[in-house]
C-alpha positions in Angstrom: 8.7 40.9 5.2 10.2 42.3 1.8 12.4 40.0 -0.2 11.0 36.6 1.4 9.4 34.2 -0.7 6.3 32.1 0.8 6.7 27.8 0.4 3.2 27.7 -0.9 3.7 24.0 -1.4 4.2 23.1 2.0 1.4 25.6 2.9 -0.8 24.1 0.9 0.2 20.2 2.0 0.0 21.5 5.5 -3.5 22.5 5.3 -5.1 19.9 2.9 -4.0 17.3 5.6 -5.4 19.2 8.6 -8.3 19.3 6.7 -8.5 15.8 6.5 -7.0 14.6 9.7 -9.9 16.9 11.1 -12.9 15.1 9.3 -15.5 12.5 11.0 -14.4 9.8 8.8 -10.7 10.6 9.7 -11.4 9.7 13.3 -13.8 7.2 12.9 -12.3 4.2 15.5 -14.2 1.9 14.4 -13.1 -0.1 11.2 -15.4 0.3 8.2 -16.8 -1.5 5.7 -14.0 0.2 3.0 -11.2 -2.1 5.0 -12.6 -5.3 5.0 -10.3 -7.1 2.8 -7.5 -4.5 3.0 -3.5 -5.2 4.9 -4.6 -7.3 8.0 -2.0 -6.3 10.3 -3.7 -2.3 9.9 -6.8 -3.1 10.7 -5.5 -5.2 13.5 -4.0 -2.6 15.0 -6.7 0.1 14.3 -8.8 -2.6 16.0 -6.0 -2.7 18.8 -5.7 1.1 19.4 -1.9 1.1 18.0 -0.6 4.5 17.9 0.3 6.2 14.8 3.6 6.4 13.6 4.2 7.7 10.2 4.5 11.7 9.8 5.5 11.1 6.3 2.0 9.4 4.9 0.6 10.8 1.4 -2.8 11.3 1.4 -3.5 13.6 -1.9 -5.0 10.8 -3.6 -7.6 10.2 -0.8 -8.3 14.5 -0.2 -9.2 14.5 -4.0 -11.0 11.3 -4.0 -13.1 13.2 -0.9 -13.2 16.6 -2.8 -15.3 14.3 -5.7 -17.2 12.6 -3.2 -18.2 16.3 -1.9 -19.0 18.0 -5.4 -21.3 14.6 -6.0 -23.3 15.2 -3.0 -23.5 18.9 -4.0 -24.8 18.3 -7.5 -27.3 15.4 -6.1 -28.4 17.7 -3.1 -31.4 18.4 -5.0 -31.7 14.8 -6.6 -35.6 13.4 -5.1 -35.5 10.0 -4.3 -31.7 9.8 -3.1 -30.6 9.3 0.8 -26.5 10.5 0.7 -23.7 10.3 2.6 -26.4 8.0 5.3 -25.1 7.0 8.6 -25.7 3.7 9.1 -24.6 1.4 12.2 -25.3 -1.8 12.8 -23.2 -4.4 15.6 -20.6 -2.2 16.1 -19.7 -1.0 12.2 -20.5 2.3 11.2 -20.7 3.2 7.6 -21.5 6.0 5.4 -23.4 5.2 2.4 -22.5 7.2 -0.6 -26.0 6.7 -2.3 -28.9 5.1 -1.3 -32.1 4.9 -3.4 -34.8 3.5 -1.2 -37.8 3.5 -3.8 -35.7 1.2 -6.0 -33.3 -0.5 -2.9 -30.1 0.9 -5.1 -27.1 0.7 -3.2 -24.1 3.4 -4.7 -20.5 4.0 -4.0 -18.1 6.4 -6.3 -14.7 5.3 -6.3 -12.2 7.6 -7.7 -9.6 5.7 -9.8 -6.3 5.9 -12.1 -7.7 5.3 -15.9 -5.1 3.0 -16.2 -6.2 0.7 -13.3 -9.8 0.8 -14.8 -9.5 -2.7 -16.9 -8.9 -4.2 -13.0 -12.2 -2.6 -11.1 -13.8 -3.8 -9.2 -11.8 -5.5 -6.9 -13.0 -8.2 -4.3 -12.5 -5.5 -1.5 -14.3 -2.6 -3.2 -17.1 -5.3 -4.0 -17.0 -6.7 -0.1 -17.5 -2.5 0.9 -20.3 -2.2 -1.0 -21.8 -5.7 0.1 -21.7 -4.4 3.6 -23.4 -1.2 3.1 -26.5 -3.1 1.6 -26.0 -5.6 4.7 -25.8 -3.3 7.1 -29.6 -1.0 5.6 -31.3 -3.7 5.9 -29.3 -5.0 9.6 -30.4 -1.4 10.8 -34.0 -1.1 9.5 -32.6 1.7 6.9 -34.7 -0.1 4.0 -34.1 -2.9 1.5 -31.7 -3.1 -0.6 -32.1 -5.1 -4.6 -28.5 -4.2 -6.2 -25.5 -2.1 -5.4 -22.8 -0.1 -7.6 -19.5 0.6 -7.7 -18.8 3.8 -10.1 -15.2 4.3 -10.8 -14.3 8.0 -12.1 -11.2 8.5 -12.9 -8.9 11.2 -12.2 -6.8 11.4 -15.1 -9.7 11.2 -17.9 -12.9 12.7 -18.3 -16.6 11.5 -18.7 -16.7 9.0 -21.2 -13.9 6.6 -19.2 -16.5 6.7 -16.1 -17.3 3.2 -15.3 -20.0 1.7 -13.4 -20.4 -2.1 -11.9 -23.6 -3.4 -10.8 -24.9 -6.6 -9.1 -27.3 -7.9 -6.8 -27.3 -7.3 -3.4 -26.0 -10.7 -1.8 -25.7 -11.1 1.8 -23.1 -13.8 1.6 -20.5 -11.5 0.3 -21.4 -9.3 3.1 -21.0 -11.7 5.4 -17.8 -13.2 4.0 -16.3 -9.9 4.5 -17.7 -9.9 8.4 -16.3 -13.3 8.5 -12.5 -12.0 7.3 -12.7 -9.1 10.2 -13.9 -10.9 12.6 -10.7 -13.6 12.2 -8.1 -10.5 12.3 -10.6 -9.3 15.8 -9.9 -12.6 17.3 -6.2 -12.9 16.2 -3.9 -12.8 19.4 -0.8 -11.3 18.0 -0.7 -8.7 14.9 -0.8 -10.6 11.8 2.5 -10.6 9.7 3.1 -7.9 6.7 1.3 -8.0 3.5 2.7 -5.5 2.0 5.8 -4.2 0.8 8.0 -1.4 3.0 8.5 0.4 -0.3 4.7 1.2 -0.3 3.6 1.1 3.7 6.2 4.1 4.1 4.0 6.2 2.4 0.7 5.1 2.3 0.0 3.7 5.7 -0.1 5.6 8.9 1.5 2.6 11.3 4.3 2.6 9.2 7.5 2.9 11.8 11.3 2.5 10.4 12.5 1.6 13.6 10.3 -1.3 14.1 10.1 -0.1 17.8 6.3 0.5 17.9 4.8 0.2 13.9 5.3 -1.7 11.1 8.3 -2.4 8.7 6.1 -3.5 5.9 7.5 -6.5 3.8 11.7 -6.7 3.5 12.4 -7.7 -0.5 15.3 -9.9 1.6 13.6 -12.4 2.2 14.8 -16.0 1.3 12.3 -18.5 -0.8 11.5 -20.4 2.4 10.5 -17.1 4.1 8.2 -16.3 1.2 5.1 -14.5 2.3 1.5 -16.1 0.5 -0.2 -13.6 -0.8 -4.2 -15.1 -0.5 -6.0 -12.8 -2.4 -7.1 -14.3 -5.4 -7.3 -10.5 -7.3 -3.2 -10.4 -6.7 -2.7 -13.9 -8.1 -5.0 -13.1 -11.3 -3.6 -10.3 -11.9 0.5 -11.0 -11.5 -0.1 -13.7 -13.7 -1.7 -11.0 -16.8 1.4 -9.0 -15.8 3.5 -11.8 -16.5 1.8 -12.9 -19.8 1.8 -9.3 -21.0 5.5 -9.0 -20.7 6.3 -11.8 -22.2 3.6 -10.4 -25.5 5.3 -7.3 -25.2 8.9 -8.5 -25.6 7.4 -10.5 -28.1 6.0 -8.0 -30.2 9.3 -5.6 -29.7 11.0 -8.2 -31.0 8.8 -8.7 -34.3 8.6 -5.3 -34.2 12.7 -4.6 -35.0 13.0 -7.4 -37.1 10.4 -5.5 -38.7 12.5 -2.2 -39.3 15.3 -4.0 -40.4 13.4 -5.6 -43.0 12.4 -1.7 -43.8 15.8 0.0 -43.6 16.3 2.1 -46.5 12.9 2.2 -47.7 11.4 5.3 -49.0 8.1 5.7 -50.6 4.1 4.8 -50.3 3.1 0.7 -50.8 0.3 -0.6 -52.3 -2.0 -0.4 -49.7 -1.2 3.2 -49.0 1.0 2.9 -46.3 4.1 5.6 -45.9 7.7 4.3 -45.3 9.9 6.7 -44.6 13.4 7.6 -42.7 14.9 10.9 -41.3 17.6 11.9 -39.2 17.5 12.5 -35.4 19.6 14.3 -33.9 21.9 12.6 -31.1 21.1 13.3 -27.6 23.2 15.6 -25.6 25.8 13.6 -23.1 27.2 15.7 -20.1 30.9 15.2 -20.4 30.9 14.2 -16.7 35.1 13.7 -17.1 35.8 17.3 -18.8 33.3 18.8 -15.8 35.5 16.7 -12.8 38.5 18.4 -14.7 37.3 22.2 -14.8 35.4 22.0 -11.1 37.2 19.5 -9.2 33.7 17.8 -8.9 30.9 16.4 -10.2 27.3 18.7 -8.8 24.4 16.7 -8.8 20.8 16.1 -6.6 19.0 13.2 -5.6 15.9 12.6 -7.7 12.5 11.6 -6.3 12.3 8.3 -4.6 10.1 5.8 -6.9 9.5 2.2 -6.7 10.0 -0.7 -9.1 7.9 -3.7 -9.2 9.1 -7.7 -9.6 6.9 -10.2 -11.1 8.3 -13.7 -11.8 7.2 -16.9 -11.5 8.9 -19.2 -9.3 6.7 -22.1 -8.7 3.1 -22.8 -7.0 1.4 -23.7 -4.1 -1.8 -25.2 -2.7 -1.4 -23.2 0.5 
């Protein structure tokens, strides 16, 4: 129709979501290695055929990861001695191994990440996943495994930022992951939520704001006696480092401001060749809301995109 405007974003999102939903991995009903060590409640829901309740789940990061996996598969397709996207199954667990090199016994799993998260790669969950791939390969008779590798490919980086983590194959690590799954399986009731509500409503297919069918996530209004213990050792280490860095940033900011004050009014070059100069900076433009209110009788505006904010603080320790 003349003059009509196509909603390109809506068209794109719906097409991408439909394509993702039709993928074999998206329709797989078994719990896969990538889910080991994740949210226990989410895995329990999948094991117990819980209906999906979140129509607003954000999937673009996963879709981009799938696209990168597909590009790598095509790039290595002519490479001799590698098995790509190998389907392997043992004792009720099915997996698709990104790359397996039978001659050398190497298993590779590609991971798409944000560049800023490379310092925390890999997580225990990711190590469990690739070690479980090795276990499934051996137990199913596909071959022998010597080493496992996790390759982090930053979506917002370049070739220099690719990071590889390699370790010896260790069946005990895989068995630890499978024991975690068995504990979830044998639970008669759904485990407690493990993620904040503001995270779940965007990234969990079982989020349900009403709580009538699915999960509402963790509420921040918990009292001290109701606090959930986070069992993940990676989370404990990362939260502690976060606090340490936050304290250091505050200390350095105060120090920087003090040095700035000591250089007030100076102009020139120091003996070691450091230039110091000051310049006038135009003040920020501030909308006069009172005047707008007088002129229009109201203040027009629009609500910004919802975001989340983290709060990390030391409140004690636990031996649980």
